[in-house]
Structures are given as C-alpha cells and as structure tokens.
C-alpha positions as CSV (number, residue, x, y, z in Angstrom):
1,M,30.1,52.3,18.1
2,Q,32.8,51.5,20.6
3,I,33.7,53.9,23.4
4,L,36.9,53.5,25.4
5,L,36.6,54.3,29.1
6,S,39.2,54.9,31.8
7,S,39.5,52.2,34.5
8,D,37.8,54.6,37.0
9,Q,34.9,55.3,34.6
10,R,34.4,51.6,34.1
11,R,34.6,50.9,37.8
12,R,32.0,53.6,38.6
13,I,29.6,52.2,35.9
14,D,30.1,48.7,37.2
15,D,29.5,49.8,40.8
16,E,26.3,51.7,39.7
17,A,25.1,48.6,37.7
18,A,25.6,46.3,40.7
19,R,23.9,48.8,43.1
20,T,20.9,49.3,40.9
21,G,20.6,45.9,39.2
22,V,20.7,47.6,35.8
23,S,23.1,46.7,33.0
24,A,26.3,48.8,32.4
25,A,25.0,49.5,28.9
26,A,21.7,50.9,30.3
27,I,23.7,53.1,32.7
28,V,25.7,54.5,29.8
29,R,22.6,55.1,27.7
30,A,20.8,56.9,30.6
31,A,23.9,59.1,31.2
32,L,23.9,60.0,27.5
33,D,20.2,60.9,27.6
34,A,20.7,63.0,30.7
35,R,23.6,64.8,29.2
36,L,22.4,65.3,25.6
37,G,18.7,65.2,26.1
38,R,16.3,62.7,24.7
39,V,14.6,63.3,21.4
40,D,11.3,61.7,20.5
41,P,11.6,59.9,17.1
42,G,8.3,61.6,16.0
43,Q,9.7,65.0,17.0
44,R,12.9,64.3,15.1
45,G,10.8,63.4,12.0
46,R,8.7,66.5,12.2
47,A,11.8,68.7,12.5
48,L,13.2,67.0,9.4
49,D,10.0,67.6,7.5
50,E,10.0,71.2,8.5
51,L,13.6,71.6,7.4
52,C,12.9,70.0,4.1
53,A,9.9,72.2,3.5
54,M,11.9,75.4,4.0
55,R,12.6,77.4,0.9
56,S,15.5,79.8,0.7
57,E,17.1,81.8,-2.1
58,V,20.8,81.0,-2.3
59,A,23.2,83.1,-4.3
60,G,25.2,81.5,-7.0
61,A,28.9,80.9,-6.8
62,A,29.8,84.0,-8.9
63,E,27.6,86.3,-6.8
64,L,29.0,84.9,-3.6
65,Q,32.5,85.5,-4.8
66,E,31.6,89.1,-5.7
67,L,30.3,89.6,-2.2
68,I,33.4,88.1,-0.6
69,D,35.7,90.2,-2.8
70,G,33.7,93.3,-2.0
71,R,34.0,92.8,1.7
72,F,37.7,92.0,1.4
73,D,38.3,95.1,-0.7
74,H,36.3,97.2,1.8
75,A,38.3,95.7,4.8
76,V,41.7,96.4,3.2
77,G,40.7,99.8,1.9
78,G,41.0,99.3,-1.8
79,A,40.5,97.1,-4.8
80,R,42.7,94.1,-5.4
81,S,44.5,93.7,-8.7
82,A,43.2,91.0,-11.0
83,P,45.2,87.7,-10.8
84,S,47.7,87.2,-13.6
C-alpha cells in the first residue's frame, strides 16, 4: 500500500521520528493503531469462526421481490400494473 502525505504531515512524522528515535513507518503504524484500534489476530480468527458458524434463513430472489413490490405498492397507495 502506498499513502500520499502532505508536506506538513511528512514533516511532522519526520520530526516525531527524530525526536523519539523511532522510524517514520513505526510512527504511522502507531497512529493507525491509535485511530482504528488494534485487533489481536486470535480475536479476529475467533470472530471469523463465529460468523461462519452462524446460520440464517435467507429468502429467495422471488420472495424478496414480492416483499419489495408489496412495500412499494403500500407506499404509493396501490398496485402497480404488470410490465408489458
């Protein structure tokens, strides 16, 4: 991944890197972790396992279309004519 920074952003990162003795890349990674939060890889794997184990009944395309049409008809106050 490549990220483009403004001159001011780059200068601030470089200043912080020089002040702390940490690489600019480490400064950026730490800022991302602070902003987005850090996810433990094990936690991410467990969440994926839980999502994959979930079972859900999903309506078929025809049933979904009937539901959509019914809500549209209700919203406009009447039935639509069939397409010709």
